[in-house]
C-alpha positions in Angstrom: 55.8 4.9 62.7 53.6 3.0 60.2 51.6 4.4 57.3 48.8 2.1 56.3 46.7 2.4 53.2 43.5 0.3 53.4 42.5 -1.1 50.0 39.4 -3.1 51.0 37.7 -1.2 53.8 34.5 -1.1 51.8 31.9 -2.3 54.3 28.3 -1.7 54.6 26.4 -2.1 57.8 25.2 -5.7 58.5 21.6 -4.5 58.9 21.9 -3.1 55.4 21.1 0.4 56.5 22.7 3.6 55.3 24.6 5.8 57.7 25.5 9.5 57.6 28.8 10.9 56.2 30.8 13.2 58.5 32.8 16.1 56.9 36.0 17.6 58.4 38.5 20.1 57.0 41.9 20.8 58.5 42.5 23.5 56.0 45.4 21.6 54.4 43.5 19.0 52.5 42.8 16.6 55.4 46.1 14.8 54.8 47.1 12.3 57.5 43.8 13.0 59.5 42.8 10.1 61.8 39.2 9.6 62.9 38.4 7.6 66.1 35.0 6.5 67.5 34.2 6.1 71.2 31.8 3.2 70.2 33.8 0.0 69.4 31.0 -1.2 67.0 31.4 1.7 64.6 34.4 3.3 62.8 34.9 6.1 60.2 36.7 6.0 56.9 39.2 8.6 55.8 36.4 10.2 53.7 34.2 10.5 56.8 31.8 7.7 56.0 30.7 5.7 59.1 30.5 1.9 59.0 29.9 -1.0 61.4 33.0 -2.8 62.7 31.4 -5.9 64.4 28.5 -8.2 63.6 26.8 -7.2 66.8 26.3 -3.6 65.6 22.6 -2.9 65.5 20.5 0.2 64.6 17.2 -1.1 65.9 17.4 1.9 68.3 19.2 5.3 67.8 22.9 5.0 68.5 24.9 7.9 69.9 28.7 8.0 70.3 31.6 10.5 70.2 33.9 11.0 67.2 37.4 12.6 67.3 39.6 13.9 64.5 43.3 14.6 64.7 46.1 15.3 62.3 49.7 16.5 62.1 48.6 20.2 61.6 45.6 20.1 64.0 44.6 19.5 67.6 42.1 16.9 68.6 38.5 17.8 67.7 35.4 16.1 69.0 31.8 15.8 67.9 28.7 13.7 68.8 27.3 11.3 66.2 23.8 9.9 66.3 22.8 7.1 63.9 19.2 6.1 63.1 17.8 3.5 60.7 16.6 4.3 57.2 14.7 1.4 55.6 15.7 0.4 52.1 14.3 -2.0 49.6 16.3 -5.2 48.8 17.3 -3.8 45.4 18.7 -0.6 47.1 20.5 -2.7 49.6 22.2 -4.9 47.0 23.1 -1.7 45.0 24.6 -0.2 48.1 26.7 -3.3 48.8 27.9 -3.4 45.2 28.8 0.3 45.3 30.6 -0.2 48.6 32.8 -3.0 47.2 33.5 -1.3 43.9 34.3 2.2 45.3 37.9 3.3 45.0 39.7 2.7 48.3 40.3 5.7 50.5 43.6 6.2 52.1 44.1 6.1 55.9 47.3 7.4 57.3 48.4 6.5 60.8 50.9 8.8 62.5 52.6 8.5 65.9 53.6 12.3 66.4 51.8 14.4 68.9 51.1 18.1 68.2 50.9 20.6 71.1 47.6 22.6 71.2 48.1 26.3 70.6 44.4 27.0 71.0 44.1 26.0 74.6 42.3 22.8 73.9 42.8 19.7 76.0 45.5 17.3 74.7 44.4 13.7 74.3 46.7 10.7 74.4 45.9 8.2 71.6 46.8 4.5 70.8 46.7 3.8 67.1 44.1 1.1 66.3 44.2 -0.4 62.8 40.6 -0.8 61.5 39.7 -4.4 60.5 40.0 -5.4 56.9 36.8 -6.9 55.5 37.0 -9.4 52.6 33.9 -10.9 51.0 33.8 -14.7 50.8 33.8 -16.5 47.4 35.4 -13.5 45.7 36.2 -14.2 42.0 39.5 -12.3 42.1 41.6 -11.7 40.2 44.1 -13.1 42.7 46.3 -12.2 44.3 44.2 -9.3 45.4 45.7 -6.5 47.5 44.2 -5.8 50.9 46.4 -3.2 52.5 49.7 -1.4 52.1 52.0 -1.1 55.2 54.8 1.4 55.3 57.2 2.7 58.0 58.1 6.4 58.0 61.7 5.2 58.5 61.9 3.7 55.0 63.3 7.0 53.7 66.4 6.5 55.7 67.0 2.7 55.7 65.9 -0.3 53.7 62.9 -2.0 55.4 61.7 -5.6 55.0 58.0 -6.4 55.8 56.5 -9.8 56.9 53.3 -11.2 58.4 52.7 -14.0 60.8 49.7 -15.9 62.1 47.0 -18.4 60.9 46.7 -18.0 57.1 50.2 -16.7 56.7 52.9 -18.9 58.2 50.5 -21.2 60.0 48.0 -23.6 58.5 46.2 -22.9 56.3 49.5 -21.4 54.9 49.8 -18.8 52.2 46.2 -17.6 52.2 47.8 -14.1 52.8 51.2 -12.9 51.7 53.0 -9.5 51.7 55.5 -7.8 49.4 58.6 -7.7 51.7 59.9 -4.5 49.9 56.8 -2.4 49.3 54.7 -3.7 52.2 51.6 -4.6 50.1 49.6 -7.5 51.6 47.5 -9.7 49.3 44.9 -12.4 49.6 45.8 -15.3 47.3 42.5 -17.4 47.1 38.8 -17.1 47.6 37.8 -17.2 51.3 35.0 -19.3 52.8 33.3 -17.8 55.9 31.7 -21.1 56.8 35.2 -22.6 57.0 36.8 -19.6 58.8 35.1 -16.3 59.6 38.2 -14.2 60.6 42.0 -14.1 60.7 44.4 -12.4 63.1 47.8 -11.5 61.6 50.7 -9.5 62.9 52.8 -7.3 60.6 56.6 -6.9 61.2 59.2 -4.4 59.9 62.9 -5.1 60.2 66.1 -3.7 58.7 68.4 -5.6 56.4 70.2 -7.0 59.5 67.0 -8.4 60.9 66.7 -5.7 63.6 63.2 -4.7 64.5 62.4 -1.2 63.2 58.8 -0.9 64.4 56.7 -2.7 67.0 54.5 -5.4 65.4 51.0 -4.3 64.6 47.8 -6.4 64.7 45.8 -6.9 61.5 42.2 -8.3 61.8 40.7 -9.6 58.6 36.9 -10.4 58.7 35.3 -12.6 56.0 32.0 -11.0 54.9 29.2 -13.6 54.6 27.5 -14.1 51.3 24.3 -16.1 50.8 25.9 -19.2 49.4 24.2 -22.0 51.4 20.7 -23.3 51.3 18.8 -24.2 54.4 19.1 -28.0 55.0 16.6 -30.2 56.9 18.1 -32.9 59.1 15.6 -35.4 57.7 13.7 -35.4 54.4 10.7 -37.0 56.0 9.3 -36.1 59.5 6.6 -38.0 61.3 4.1 -36.4 63.6 0.6 -37.2 65.0 -2.4 -35.4 66.3 -5.6 -36.7 67.8 -8.7 -36.7 65.8 -11.2 -34.0 66.8 -8.4 -31.7 68.0 -9.2 -28.0 68.4 -7.6 -25.3 66.2 -4.2 -24.3 67.6 -3.2 -27.8 68.7 0.5 -28.5 68.4 1.3 -31.3 65.9 5.0 -31.4 65.3 8.2 -29.4 64.9 10.5 -29.1 61.8 13.9 -27.3 61.8 16.3 -26.4 59.0 19.9 -25.3 59.4 21.6 -22.6 57.3 25.4 -22.6 57.3 25.4 -18.8 56.5 25.6 -16.1 59.2 22.4 -16.4 61.2 22.8 -12.8 62.4 22.2 -11.6 58.8 19.5 -12.2 56.4 21.7 -14.8 54.7 21.1 -17.2 57.6 17.7 -16.2 58.7 15.3 -19.1 57.7 11.6 -18.8 57.4 9.1 -21.7 56.9 5.9 -22.1 54.9 3.6 -24.9 53.9 3.5 -25.6 50.1 0.8 -28.2 49.9 -1.4 -30.6 51.9 -2.6 -34.0 50.7 -5.5 -34.8 50.9 -7.5 -31.5 50.9 -10.2 -33.0 53.2 -12.1 -31.4 54.8 -10.3 -28.2 53.7 -7.0 -27.6 51.9 -5.5 -25.8 54.8 -5.9 -27.9 57.9 -2.5 -27.0 59.2 -0.2 -24.0 59.4 3.5 -23.5 60.4 5.2 -20.9 62.4 7.4 -19.2 60.0 10.2 -18.6 62.5 10.1 -21.7 64.8 8.9 -24.4 62.4 6.1 -25.6 64.7 3.1 -27.1 62.8 -0.3 -26.5 64.4 -3.9 -27.1 63.4 -5.9 -24.2 62.1 -9.3 -25.7 61.6 -11.6 -28.3 63.2 -12.8 -31.5 61.6 -9.9 -34.0 61.9 -11.6 -37.4 61.7 -9.5 -40.6 61.6 -12.3 -42.6 60.2 -12.4 -40.3 57.1 -8.7 -39.3 56.7 -6.1 -41.2 58.7 -3.0 -39.5 57.4 -1.9 -36.2 55.8 1.2 -35.4 53.8 2.4 -31.8 54.1 5.3 -30.3 52.0 7.2 -27.6 54.0 9.6 -25.1 52.4 12.4 -23.4 54.3 13.8 -20.2 52.7 16.7 -18.0 53.9 17.0 -14.2 53.4 14.1 -14.0 55.9 11.8 -15.8 53.5 12.4 -13.6 50.5 11.5 -15.9 47.6 13.2 -13.5 45.1 16.7 -13.5 46.7 16.6 -16.4 49.2 17.6 -20.0 48.7 15.0 -22.7 49.5 14.7 -26.4 50.4 11.8 -28.7 51.2 10.9 -31.5 53.5 7.9 -33.8 53.9 5.8 -34.0 57.1 3.7 -37.1 57.5 0.9 -36.3 60.0 -1.0 -39.3 61.4 -4.4 -38.7 62.8 -4.5 -40.7 66.1 -7.6 -42.5 67.0 -9.8 -41.6 70.0 -12.8 -43.6 71.2 -15.4 -41.5 69.5 -17.3 -44.4 67.9 -19.1 -46.6 70.4 -19.5 -50.3 69.5 -22.8 -51.3 68.0 -24.3 -54.8 67.9 -25.4 -55.8 64.4 -28.8 -57.1 65.8 -31.1 -56.3 68.6 -31.7 -60.0 69.3 -29.5 -63.1 69.1 -30.4 -66.8 69.7 -28.7 -70.1 70.4 -29.2 -73.5 71.9 -27.2 -75.8 74.1 -27.6 -79.5 75.2 -28.0 -79.9 78.9 -25.1 -80.9 81.1 -22.5 -79.6 78.6 -19.8 -77.0 79.5 -17.3 -75.0 77.5 -19.6 -74.9 74.5 -20.2 -71.7 72.4 -24.0 -71.4 72.1 -24.3 -68.0 70.3 -22.1 -65.6 68.4 -22.6 -61.8 68.9 -21.3 -59.6 66.1 -20.4 -55.9 66.6 -19.3 -52.9 64.5 -16.8 -50.3 65.7 -15.3 -47.6 63.4 -12.3 -47.0 65.7 -8.8 -48.2 65.1 -8.9 -52.1 64.8 -7.1 -54.0 67.6 -6.7 -51.0 69.8 -8.3 -50.3 73.2 -10.8 -48.0 71.4 -11.9 -51.0 69.2 -11.6 -54.0 71.5 -15.1 -55.0 72.7 -16.0 -56.2 76.2 -19.3 -58.0 76.7 -21.3 -58.2 79.9 -24.5 -60.1 80.9 -26.6 -57.7 82.9 -29.7 -59.9 83.4 -31.2 -63.3 82.8 -28.5 -65.5 84.3 -28.6 -65.3 88.1 -26.8 -68.6 88.6 -23.9 -67.8 86.3 -24.3 -70.5 83.7 -22.9 -68.4 80.9 -20.1 -66.0 80.1 -19.1 -64.0 77.0 -15.6 -64.2 75.7 -14.2 -61.8 73.0 -12.7 -63.2 69.9 -9.3 -61.3 69.6 -9.4 -61.4 65.8 -13.0 -60.7 64.8 -14.0 -58.8 68.0 -17.2 -61.0 68.2 -18.7 -62.1 71.5 -18.9 -65.8 72.1 -21.6 -66.9 74.6 -20.1 -69.9 76.4 -21.5 -72.3 78.9 -19.4 -72.4 82.0 -21.9 -74.2 84.3 -24.1 -77.2 83.2 -27.7 -76.4 82.6 -30.6 -78.8 83.3 -33.5 -79.1 80.9 -35.7 -80.3 83.8 -34.9 -77.1 85.7 -34.7 -74.5 82.9 -35.9 -75.0 79.3 -34.7 -71.6 78.1 -32.7 -68.5 79.2 -33.4 -64.8 78.2 -30.1 -62.9 78.5 -29.6 -59.1 78.3 -26.1 -58.3 76.9 -24.3 -54.9 76.8 -21.1 -54.2 74.9 -18.5 -51.5 75.6 -14.9 -50.8 74.6 -11.8 -51.5 76.6 -11.1 -47.7 76.7 -13.6 -45.2 77.9 -15.5 -43.2 75.4 -14.1 -39.8 74.5 -15.5 -36.7 76.3 -18.9 -35.8 74.9 -19.5 -39.2 73.2 -22.7 -41.0 74.3 -23.3 -44.8 74.1 -25.4 -46.0 71.3 -28.7 -47.7 71.7 -27.3 -50.5 69.7 -24.9 -51.4 72.4 -27.5 -53.5 74.1 -29.2 -56.7 72.8 -31.2 -59.7 74.0 -29.9 -63.3 73.7 -32.3 -66.3 73.8 -30.7 -69.6 74.6 -32.8 -72.8 74.4 -31.8 -75.9 76.4 -32.0 -79.2 74.6 -33.1 -82.3 76.5 -30.8 -85.3 76.3 -30.8 -88.7 77.9 -29.2 -88.3 81.2 -27.4 -91.1 83.0 -29.0 -92.7 86.1 -27.5 -91.7 89.3 -27.3 -93.3 92.8 -28.8 -91.0 95.4 -26.4 -92.1 98.0 -22.9 -92.4 96.5 -20.9 -93.9 98.1 -23.2 -96.0 100.2 -21.9 -97.2 103.6 -23.1 -100.4 105.3 -21.7 -102.5 108.3 -21.5 -106.3 108.5 -19.6 -108.8 110.6 -17.0 -110.7 108.7 -17.6 -114.4 108.1 -21.2 -114.0 106.9 -21.9 -117.0 104.7 -22.4 -116.9 100.9 -25.9 -116.0 99.8 -26.4 -113.3 102.5 -28.3 -110.3 101.3 -26.4 -107.1 102.3 -28.5 -104.2 100.9 -30.4 -102.9 97.8 -28.3 -100.4 95.9 -30.7 -98.7 93.5 -30.4 -95.7 91.1 -32.8 -93.0 89.9 -33.4 -91.6 86.4 -33.2 -87.8 86.2 -35.2 -87.7 82.9 -38.5 -87.1 84.6 -40.1 -85.6 81.5 -39.3 -88.5 79.2 -41.2 -91.8 79.1 -40.4 -94.2 82.0 -37.1 -95.9 81.4 -35.9 -99.3 82.6 -32.6 -99.4 84.6 -30.4 -102.4 84.6 -27.6 -103.0 87.2 -24.2 -104.7 86.7 -21.0 -105.2 88.7 -18.2 -102.9 87.5 -15.4 -103.7 90.1 -15.4 -106.3 92.8 -11.7 -107.0 93.7 -12.3 -110.2 95.8 -15.4 -111.3 93.8 -17.4 -111.6 97.0 -20.6 -109.9 95.7 -23.4 -110.0 93.1 -26.2 -107.6 92.2 -29.7 -108.2 90.9 -30.0 -106.8 87.4 -33.5 -105.5 88.0 -33.7 -104.2 91.6 -30.1 -103.7 92.6 -30.1 -106.2 95.5 -26.6 -107.1 96.6 -25.9 -110.7 97.8 -22.6 -112.3 99.0 -21.1 -115.0 96.9 -18.3 -115.9 99.3 -17.4 -115.5 103.0 -16.3 -111.9 103.8 -12.9 -111.9 105.5 -11.7 -108.7 107.3 -8.2 -110.0 107.2 -8.1 -110.2 103.4 -5.6 -108.1 101.4 -8.5 -106.5 99.6 -9.8 -104.9 102.8 -8.2 -101.5 103.6 -8.8 -100.1 107.1 -11.7 -102.6 107.7 -13.5 -101.4 104.6 -14.2 -103.4 101.4 -15.1 -101.3 98.4 -17.0 -102.4 95.2 -18.3 -100.4 92.3 -21.6 -101.0 90.4 -23.1 -99.7 87.1 -26.7 -98.6 86.4 -27.7 -98.3 82.7 -31.0 -97.1 81.3 -32.6 -98.0 77.9 -32.7 -94.5 76.5 -31.4 -93.4 73.1 -28.6 -93.5 73.4 -28.2 -95.6 76.5 -26.6 -93.8 79.5 -25.0 -95.2 82.6 -23.9 -94.1 86.0 -21.7 -95.6 88.6 -22.1 -96.1 92.3 -19.7 -97.2 95.0 -20.6 -99.5 97.9 -18.4 -99.5 101.0 -18.8 -102.4 103.5 -17.3 -101.9 107.0 -16.4 -105.4 108.2 -16.7 -105.9 112.0 -14.0 -108.2 113.3 -14.8 -111.6 114.9 -12.4 -114.0 116.6 -11.6 -116.2 113.7 -7.8 -116.3 113.8 -5.7 -118.1 116.5 -2.5 -116.4 117.8 0.9 -117.4 116.5 4.0 -117.7 118.7 6.9 -115.3 118.2 9.9 -116.0 117.8 10.3 -119.3 116.1 13.9 -119.8 117.2 16.1 -118.7 120.1 19.0 -119.8 122.3 19.6 -120.3 126.0 22.5 -121.0 128.3 22.9 -124.6 129.5 23.1 -123.4 133.1 21.1 -120.6 134.6 22.9 -117.3 134.4 22.4 -114.5 136.8 22.2 -112.1 133.9 20.0 -114.1 131.5 17.0 -116.1 132.9 15.3 -117.3 129.7 13.8 -116.4 126.3 11.1 -113.7 125.9 8.2 -114.8 123.8 5.0 -113.1 122.5 2.3 -113.8 119.9 0.8 -112.3 116.7 -2.9 -112.3 116.0 -4.6 -111.2 112.7 -7.7 -110.2 114.7 -8.0 -106.8 116.5 -9.1 -106.0 120.0 -10.8 -107.5 121.9 -10.1 -110.7 119.9 -6.3 -110.4 120.2 -4.2 -109.9 123.4 -3.6 -110.3 126.2 -2.3 -113.8 125.5 -2.0 -116.9 127.7 1.2 -119.0 127.3 1.1 -122.6 128.5 3.3 -125.8 128.3 1.5 -128.9 127.2 1.1 -131.9 129.6 2.5 -134.3 127.1 5.2 -135.2 126.8 6.0 -135.0 130.5 9.7 -134.0 129.9 8.5 -130.6 128.7 7.1 -129.5 132.0 10.0 -131.3 133.8 12.7 -129.3 132.0 11.0 -126.1 131.0 8.9 -123.4 132.6 6.9 -120.4 131.4 6.3 -117.2 133.4 4.1 -114.2 132.6 5.8 -110.9 132.0 2.9 -108.8 130.8 -0.4 -109.2 128.9 1.4 -109.9 125.6 4.8 -111.3 126.7 6.0 -114.3 128.6 9.4 -115.9 129.4 10.5 -119.5 128.5 13.4 -120.9 130.6 15.0 -124.0 132.1 13.9 -125.1 135.5 16.2 -124.6 138.4 19.0 -127.2 138.7 18.1 -128.7 135.4 21.1 -129.3 133.1 20.7 -130.1 129.4 23.4 -131.1 127.0 24.3 -128.5 124.4 22.1 -128.9 121.4 18.9 -127.9 119.6 15.5 -128.6 121.4 12.0 -128.1 120.1 9.7 -126.8 122.8 5.8 -126.9 122.2 3.9 -123.9 123.6 0.2 -123.4 123.7 -0.9 -119.7 123.0 -4.5 -118.5 123.6 -6.1 -115.1 122.8 -8.8 -113.1 124.6 -11.6 -113.6 122.2 -15.1 -114.9 123.1 -14.7 -117.8 122.8 -10.9 -117.7 122.9 -8.8 -119.5 120.2 -5.7 -121.4 121.0 -2.7 -122.5 118.9 0.1 -125.1 119.7 3.4 -123.7 118.3 6.9 -125.0 118.4 9.9 -122.9 119.3 13.4 -124.1 118.5 15.7 -123.4 121.5 19.5 -123.8 121.2 21.1 -124.8 124.5 24.9 -123.8 124.6 27.7 -123.0 127.0 27.7 -119.2 127.7 30.2 -116.7 128.9 29.7 -114.4 131.8 27.6 -112.0 129.7 25.2 -114.8 128.7 26.4 -115.1 125.1 27.1 -118.5 123.6 30.8 -119.2 123.1 32.1 -120.2 119.6 32.9 -123.8 120.7 29.7 -124.0 122.5 27.8 -122.8 119.5 29.4 -125.5 117.3 28.8 -128.1 119.9 25.2 -126.9 120.1 24.9 -127.4 116.4 25.7 -131.2 116.9 29.4 -131.6 116.0 31.8 -133.8 118.0 35.3 -133.0 119.3 37.1 -134.8 116.5 35.1 -133.0 113.9 35.9 -129.6 115.5 39.7 -130.5 115.6 39.6 -131.5 111.9 38.0 -128.2 110.9 40.6 -126.2 112.8 43.5 -128.1 111.1 42.0 -127.5 107.7 41.8 -123.8 108.5 45.4 -123.7 109.5 46.6 -125.4 106.3 44.5 -123.1 104.2 46.0 -120.0 105.9 49.6 -121.4 105.4 49.0 -121.9 101.7 47.7 -118.4 101.3 50.7 -117.0 103.1 53.2 -118.9 100.9 51.4 -117.7 97.8 51.7 -114.1 98.9 55.4 -114.5 99.7 56.0 -115.9 96.2 54.1 -113.1 94.5 56.1 -110.5 96.4 59.4 -112.2 95.4 58.4 -112.2 91.7 57.5 -108.5 91.9 60.9 -107.7 93.5 62.8 -109.6 90.8 60.9 -107.8 88.1 61.7 -104.4 89.6 65.5 -105.1 89.9 65.9 -106.5 86.4 68.1 -104.2 84.2 66.8 -102.5 81.1 69.5 -104.3 78.9 69.3 -108.0 78.6 71.9 -110.1 80.5 75.2 -110.8 78.7 74.4 -114.5 78.3 71.2 -113.6 76.6 72.8 -111.1 74.2 72.5 -112.4 70.7 74.1 -109.4 69.0 77.0 -109.9 66.6 80.0 -110.1 69.0 83.2 -112.1 68.4 83.4 -114.8 71.1 86.9 -115.9 72.0 86.7 -119.5 73.1 90.4 -120.6 73.0 93.6 -120.4 71.0 94.4 -123.7 69.3 97.1 -122.4 67.0 97.4 -122.8 63.2 97.9 -126.0 61.3 100.9 -126.9 59.2 100.1 -124.1 56.7 99.6 -121.5 59.4 102.9 -121.7 61.1 104.3 -118.7 59.1 101.7 -116.3 60.5 101.9 -114.4 63.7 98.8 -115.6 65.5 99.2 -112.8 68.1 97.8 -110.5 65.4 94.5 -112.3 65.7 94.2 -111.8 69.4 92.4 -108.9 70.9 95.0 -106.2 71.8 95.4 -105.2 75.4 95.2 -101.5 74.7 92.7 -99.6 72.7 95.0 -96.8 71.5 94.8 -98.1 67.9 91.0 -97.9 68.1 90.9 -94.5 69.8 93.2 -93.1 67.1 90.7 -94.1 64.5 88.5 -91.4 62.8 85.5 -90.3 64.8 82.4 -92.5 64.5 84.4 -95.9 64.8 83.1 -97.3 68.0 82.4 -100.7 69.5 78.9 -102.1 69.2 78.2 -102.1 72.9 79.3 -98.6 73.5 76.4 -96.2 74.4 76.6 -92.8 72.5 77.2 -89.9 74.9 74.5 -87.6 73.8 71.4 -86.2 75.6 68.7 -88.8 76.0 65.3 -88.3 74.3 62.3 -87.3 76.3 59.7 -90.1 76.5 56.0 -89.2 77.2 54.9 -89.5 80.8 51.9 -91.7 81.3 49.1 -90.0 83.3 48.3 -91.3 86.8 44.7 -92.2 85.8 44.7 -92.6 82.0 41.5 -92.6 80.0 41.0 -95.8 78.0 41.0 -93.8 74.9 44.5 -92.3 75.7 46.3 -95.8 75.9 46.7 -96.1 72.1 48.0 -92.5 71.8 50.5 -93.2 74.7 51.8 -96.4 73.0 52.3 -94.7 69.6 54.0 -91.7 71.2 56.4 -94.0 73.1 57.2 -96.0 69.9 57.9 -92.9 67.9 60.3 -91.6 70.6 62.1 -94.9 70.8 62.6 -95.0 67.0 64.2 -91.6 67.1 66.3 -92.2 70.2 70.0 -93.1 69.2 70.8 -93.9 72.9 68.3 -96.8 72.9 69.7 -100.3 72.3 70.7 -101.8 69.9 73.0 -98.8 69.3 73.2 -97.6 65.8 77.0 -97.4 65.4 79.8 -98.8 63.3 80.4 -102.5 64.3 84.1 -103.4 64.9 84.2 -107.2 65.4 87.9 -107.5 66.2 91.4 -106.3 65.3 93.1 -108.6 62.9 96.4 -106.8 62.4 97.8 -104.3 60.0 98.2 -105.2 56.4 97.1 -108.4 54.6 98.3 -110.4 51.7 94.7 -110.9 50.6 93.1 -108.4 48.3 90.4 -106.0 49.4 86.9 -107.2 48.9 85.9 -103.7 47.9 87.4 -104.4 44.5 84.7 -107.0 43.8 82.0 -105.9 41.5 78.4 -106.7 41.9 77.2 -109.4 39.6 73.9 -107.6 39.0 73.6 -105.6 35.9 72.4 -102.1 35.8 72.0 -99.6 38.7 70.0 -100.6 41.7 67.6 -98.2 43.4 68.1 -98.0 47.1 65.8 -95.1 47.8 63.3 -97.4 49.5 65.8 -97.5 52.5 64.6 -94.0 53.4 61.2 -95.4 54.2 62.5 -98.0 56.7 62.9 -95.6 59.6 65.8 -94.1 61.5 67.6 -97.4 62.1 68.4 -97.7 58.4 69.3 -94.0 58.0 73.1 -94.8 57.7 72.4 -97.4 54.9 70.1 -94.9 53.2 72.8 -92.3 53.2 75.5 -94.8 51.9 73.5 -96.5 49.1 70.4 -94.4 48.6 72.3 -91.3 47.3 72.5 -92.5 43.7 76.3 -93.1 43.7 78.5 -96.1 44.2 80.9 -96.5 47.1 
């Protein structure tokens, strides 16, 4: 069994209230007596003092629970405990806390033996519960500070080793608590912070020297007691709120809240609010109050007027310890309260009367400016003015627009006024706001005013009473005919009589003239309905009437003349050319003809088609039959045969006018041989055009020759294309101009050459001596056996800008391709035998003095790379 000595069970109730102290005597000094409470919120120390175990313990109401006491020499005894609250001052509370933490620790002994009752009392089975260990946060030490001593009753017989596990011991944060493994004393090693962690749960273990468990693990609960070490903190330093002007007392304005990191179930974390100051103090210094617990700001007095004070600045203080200024910690924040505008000030016109003037016949002109005063918030619906005309303008000549900047009313003319009709207007104007007035606010008498507008007389332009004016006349009237009098009137009846002068403004065909004084219109040319200037039988001209006022004014009038058609245009034959078969065909009997007449009905069709009597051959060979009123048919007479050719046939066409007009027209008719469908054959068409048989044959021969030449040219082009495609990439051997030794013949040596073996100069039959040479010695016409370079592929439809890039990429690839001819290899011209009596030319020295720089060979491209390697390296071969 464990024996536990509590060193820091020195708690005082969270509510800071004193409890009773229970006394018990077991006649042997109360050694190893254990007290237990039936209420989990309360416990009893070994000296009998009752304390609160949990933060939820409350003594707001009397608490009653059962307490038991037991020991090794006694049975279990029971009693009923009732706790009530006794209020203490803050000083007494703090003294009680101090005494509690500084009092010498009592000793609590836990025993696991049961004693049989000899007094007939009921035996109770008990589970040992270790009271929680309470440690104040922010303790100043000294550290390590002992919390509790754990001892097993078996340590008299064997050696015991003690350990603790859990968060704060062997789990992060590590080594906050440790235990003496031999004596079982547990310590706290550093100050604790309740705001970081409010409790710890550890387990104590007891094992022997071999690691065998001696006792069952016991739970240790360590609670960190809160201290008032945190000030209340506002989320913002400045809060913004608003309230309508004229609000009644008790109107909610805004809410402020402060957070205290201390325990909010204790006075340490209980925040209270109060207002420190209000700026300005108008109309009274205390226009607002704040709920000390919730932080809600409300109004406490009437008199909020935005026009006098538009904004208040309120300093709010938050204090913990339930607002105790002596012991609590405080913080402040600023509340900006804006007084919102309501429409409590009706608009007032600055004058009861306004005046203005306007010239007649003018629109979109501002004739008067109405000024208004409104104390409400500028550019808000409570300030924006709306003007209405309630009388004096029944015809709607005026409207009033509001200037968005100045709020003035601009009286504007929207419909022209006439001085001769109204010389002045007396308007009654009323002004209001865009928003309705607040409840209980009446409109001002200054919201209504009168506006007098005078109309100015100006010289108005003459006008034509009938505009446009319509008249009807027959076309063809001669020049000098009087058509009508087109006169204008002067609207200025109240001015002195003015003189009007007339002039022509637009006369497209120049057919008319007008008298300057009276407006009489006379023709100057014959009127023609068929003119291009006549649209839908109407000719239109425009005239100008100008008075002699100051300044002169003019008006325009339009004259529309409807021209009645007369029969003044003979018909014209249609078509002018046609063709007909040389013999009458059962399918085609002739040529259909008609006529066109510029006149209209009844001076146009139906038409009459006739053949003239002279020459007589016309009626002998041709005939005309009537198809309908506007169509006829021209054809050859029966059994009449004409040679193929072109014939001109005169036809007389007459219209239906009164009197009728006639016209002699010629139609060119082509007579030709026809097929069974009535169409001219090709040969017949040529013959009809006037060509003989010889000419036709010549034309056909020329066509055949031309086609043959074209065919030969196409064949030649195809052959050239085929040769170009089959040509090899390398040039033909006969065109190869590379340095090859050409063996023409063997003529033998002269007298001095007889001692030489000329066979040594011949090309050997085998190439073994060449193959045995070191690598890299090859013939000039041998192609290196290496992978070929990749050349760029030309796109199917290249862009003109890509052609240059394509050429440069191909050139770069060819320069770096060793497989492209001419092959960059060691040239072996021929084999001349082994050994020689002549000396080596390599022993010759250069005649030039000094070292020569061959580094420029590196800039000549890949074809000179071998030379650059041999001579450009700075050494001599």
